[in-house]
C-alpha positions as semicolon CSV with decimal commas, in nm:
position;residue;x (nm);y (nm);z (nm)
1;M;-7,978;-3,012;-2,558
2;V;-8,102;-2,687;-2,669
3;D;-7,895;-2,381;-2,714
4;P;-8,028;-2,093;-2,452
5;E;-8,082;-1,870;-2,758
6;V;-8,276;-2,105;-2,914
7;E;-8,513;-2,162;-2,666
8;A;-8,554;-1,769;-2,593
9;D;-8,720;-1,783;-2,928
10;L;-8,914;-2,113;-2,874
11;P;-8,996;-2,136;-2,527
12;G;-9,061;-2,508;-2,412
13;I;-8,882;-2,673;-2,726
14;V;-8,736;-2,994;-2,625
15;L;-8,483;-3,248;-2,827
16;W;-8,582;-3,618;-2,752
17;E;-8,302;-3,881;-2,846
18;L;-8,289;-4,261;-2,835
19;T;-8,026;-4,490;-2,983
20;T;-8,145;-4,848;-3,082
21;P;-7,999;-5,135;-3,284
22;V;-8,155;-5,229;-3,621
23;D;-8,134;-5,458;-3,887
24;L;-8,220;-5,273;-4,196
25;R;-8,132;-5,564;-4,447
26;R;-8,482;-5,736;-4,387
27;G;-8,768;-5,636;-4,624
28;R;-9,057;-5,418;-4,568
29;D;-9,274;-5,522;-4,236
30;P;-9,614;-5,640;-4,422
31;F;-9,800;-5,489;-4,075
32;V;-9,633;-5,159;-4,159
33;R;-9,768;-5,124;-4,534
34;D;-10,133;-5,267;-4,435
35;R;-10,159;-5,000;-4,123
36;L;-10,033;-4,742;-4,384
37;R;-10,304;-4,853;-4,618
38;E;-10,549;-4,862;-4,323
39;L;-10,435;-4,496;-4,240
40;A;-10,487;-4,366;-4,567
41;S;-10,834;-4,498;-4,596
42;R;-10,926;-4,272;-4,299
43;V;-10,766;-3,921;-4,460
44;T;-10,976;-3,702;-4,652
45;G;-11,001;-3,321;-4,732
46;G;-11,186;-3,278;-4,444
47;V;-10,909;-3,443;-4,193
48;A;-10,649;-3,271;-4,356
49;I;-10,789;-2,923;-4,295
50;E;-10,915;-3,000;-3,961
51;A;-10,561;-3,126;-3,864
52;R;-10,433;-2,780;-3,780
53;H;-10,684;-2,754;-3,481
54;D;-10,525;-3,034;-3,313
55;E;-10,311;-2,931;-3,014
56;I;-9,975;-3,081;-3,125
57;V;-10,020;-2,976;-3,488
58;H;-10,116;-2,616;-3,386
59;A;-9,779;-2,601;-3,151
60;Y;-9,593;-2,702;-3,445
61;R;-9,760;-2,422;-3,671
62;V;-9,675;-2,165;-3,393
63;A;-9,301;-2,280;-3,377
64;F;-9,280;-2,258;-3,757
65;R;-9,419;-1,937;-3,775
66;H;-9,141;-1,832;-3,500
67;T;-8,866;-1,936;-3,695
68;G;-8,990;-1,727;-3,984
69;L;-9,182;-2,021;-4,181
70;D;-9,563;-1,995;-4,327
71;P;-9,724;-2,313;-4,198
72;D;-9,969;-2,278;-4,497
73;V;-9,654;-2,282;-4,750
74;D;-9,380;-2,493;-4,566
75;R;-9,636;-2,763;-4,375
76;T;-9,564;-2,901;-4,091
77;P;-9,460;-3,234;-4,104
78;Y;-9,778;-3,425;-4,037
79;E;-10,004;-3,191;-4,242
80;A;-9,747;-3,239;-4,541
81;A;-9,780;-3,606;-4,499
82;L;-10,166;-3,595;-4,511
83;L;-10,153;-3,361;-4,830
84;E;-9,903;-3,618;-4,996
85;R;-10,156;-3,891;-4,922
86;L;-10,423;-3,665;-5,091
87;R;-10,241;-3,588;-5,387
88;H;-10,129;-3,987;-5,427
89;G;-10,426;-4,155;-5,301
90;G;-10,272;-4,309;-5,028
91;F;-9,936;-4,330;-4,820
92;R;-9,658;-4,458;-5,028
93;S;-9,437;-4,763;-4,898
94;Q;-9,029;-4,680;-4,934
95;D;-8,807;-4,841;-4,706
96;V;-8,818;-4,976;-4,374
97;V;-8,693;-4,656;-4,220
98;T;-8,912;-4,407;-4,415
99;D;-9,220;-4,607;-4,370
100;A;-9,140;-4,674;-3,963
101;L;-9,084;-4,279;-3,938
102;L;-9,410;-4,219;-4,124
103;L;-9,591;-4,468;-3,935
104;A;-9,508;-4,315;-3,610
105;L;-9,585;-3,931;-3,751
106;L;-9,946;-4,050;-3,855
107;D;-10,013;-4,205;-3,513
108;T;-9,842;-3,948;-3,310
109;K;-9,828;-3,640;-3,490
110;V;-9,473;-3,574;-3,395
111;A;-9,174;-3,597;-3,653
112;V;-8,891;-3,830;-3,577
113;T;-8,552;-3,809;-3,772
114;A;-8,331;-4,122;-3,799
115;W;-7,965;-4,098;-3,872
116;D;-7,664;-4,377;-3,850
117;A;-7,559;-4,347;-3,514
118;A;-7,203;-4,441;-3,622
119;L;-7,183;-4,146;-3,841
120;L;-7,304;-3,893;-3,575
121;H;-7,029;-3,776;-3,302
122;G;-7,172;-3,729;-2,935
123;P;-7,519;-3,617;-2,814
124;L;-7,708;-3,405;-3,039
125;R;-7,823;-3,031;-2,958
126;V;-8,049;-2,750;-3,128
127;V;-7,804;-2,460;-3,197
128;L;-7,800;-2,155;-3,422
129;I;-7,554;-2,176;-3,671
130;D;-7,502;-1,842;-3,917
131;G;-7,845;-1,743;-3,811
132;A;-8,034;-2,067;-3,892
133;I;-8,168;-2,320;-3,625
134;V;-8,005;-2,665;-3,665
135;L;-7,969;-3,016;-3,522
136;A;-7,605;-3,071;-3,463
137;D;-7,344;-3,329;-3,288
138;E;-7,026;-3,217;-3,153
139;E;-6,868;-3,175;-3,515
140;Q;-7,128;-3,091;-3,732
141;A;-7,479;-2,962;-3,831
142;V;-7,698;-3,276;-3,928
143;A;-8,017;-3,103;-4,026
144;P;-8,180;-2,811;-4,016
145;L;-8,453;-2,768;-3,724
146;W;-8,751;-2,856;-3,969
147;G;-8,572;-2,995;-4,266
148;A;-8,424;-3,305;-4,425
149;S;-8,110;-3,484;-4,290
150;A;-7,798;-3,463;-4,510
151;E;-7,783;-3,769;-4,700
152;A;-7,476;-3,898;-4,630
153;L;-7,601;-3,971;-4,236
154;L;-7,882;-4,161;-4,337
155;P;-7,941;-4,515;-4,212
156;T;-7,835;-4,777;-4,498
157;T;-7,890;-5,166;-4,509
158;S;-7,564;-5,161;-4,316
159;T;-7,629;-4,955;-4,029
160;A;-7,623;-5,156;-3,684
161;E;-7,784;-4,878;-3,465
162;V;-7,985;-4,565;-3,570
163;R;-7,990;-4,246;-3,355
164;L;-8,360;-4,134;-3,377
165;A;-8,449;-3,763;-3,268
166;A;-8,774;-3,590;-3,210
167;V;-8,757;-3,184;-3,162
168;T;-9,095;-3,074;-3,006
169;P;-9,235;-2,707;-2,953
170;G;-9,364;-2,615;-2,625
171;G;-9,723;-2,737;-2,606
172;V;-9,643;-3,095;-2,733
173;P;-9,689;-3,345;-2,460
174;A;-9,366;-3,523;-2,365
175;V;-9,585;-3,877;-2,391
176;A;-9,637;-3,805;-2,746
177;A;-9,264;-3,750;-2,806
178;W;-9,177;-4,067;-2,632
179;E;-9,461;-4,251;-2,815
180;A;-9,322;-4,151;-3,125
181;L;-8,961;-4,253;-3,059
182;D;-9,071;-4,559;-2,906
183;R;-9,270;-4,666;-3,218
184;V;-8,985;-4,598;-3,463
185;A;-8,766;-4,790;-3,256
186;D;-9,022;-5,116;-3,214
187;L;-9,071;-5,100;-3,623
188;L;-8,686;-5,104;-3,668
189;A;-8,591;-5,354;-3,394
190;P;-8,420;-5,636;-3,529
C-alpha cells in the first residue's frame, strides 16, 4: 500500500484503511459536542507547546520535515487542532464526520481522513505523482499526503459507507492508528 520509493524516504510509513457503514442524515451527537467541550477546557498554551514532545506528534514532525514541510509553519494535524482551539476558545462543532475525525485526532493524536466509499476505486495507496506524495486509488489522486481531500470525494448525507484512512509515519504505534480508525467508525455507526 506504500510505494517503495516513498518508503525509502519515509521508513516505517504505514497506510491504514477501514470501510464502514454510516448514517450521516442524523444530527450531530451530543456526546461528541460535550466531549469536544471537555477536551477544549484542558487545552492551554502550555499543552500546545508541550505537544511536540509527545512520541506520536514528534514522529509526524519528523515525517513532515522529510517531505519538505516545516512543522512549525505547516502544523501537524494534532498541533493544528490545538492551535485552532487556542485561537477560537474551543473546538468548533461542524458536522458529524468532521467532529468524529477531530475527536479521534484529539484522543489518539493520529489523523484520520474520510471519503465516500462509493466514489473510490480499489484500495488506497501512498504513491509519488509528479514529485508529490499523495494518497491515490486505482484511478485518481484523492489527497496530498498531509493535506485536505478533494471536496468531491467527501462524505455527504447520502453516503452509505465511508472509507477511513490514516497514514502514520515510523514511530507511531499500530494500536494508536487502529484506535483512531475504530473511534471514527464507532462515532459514525448507524
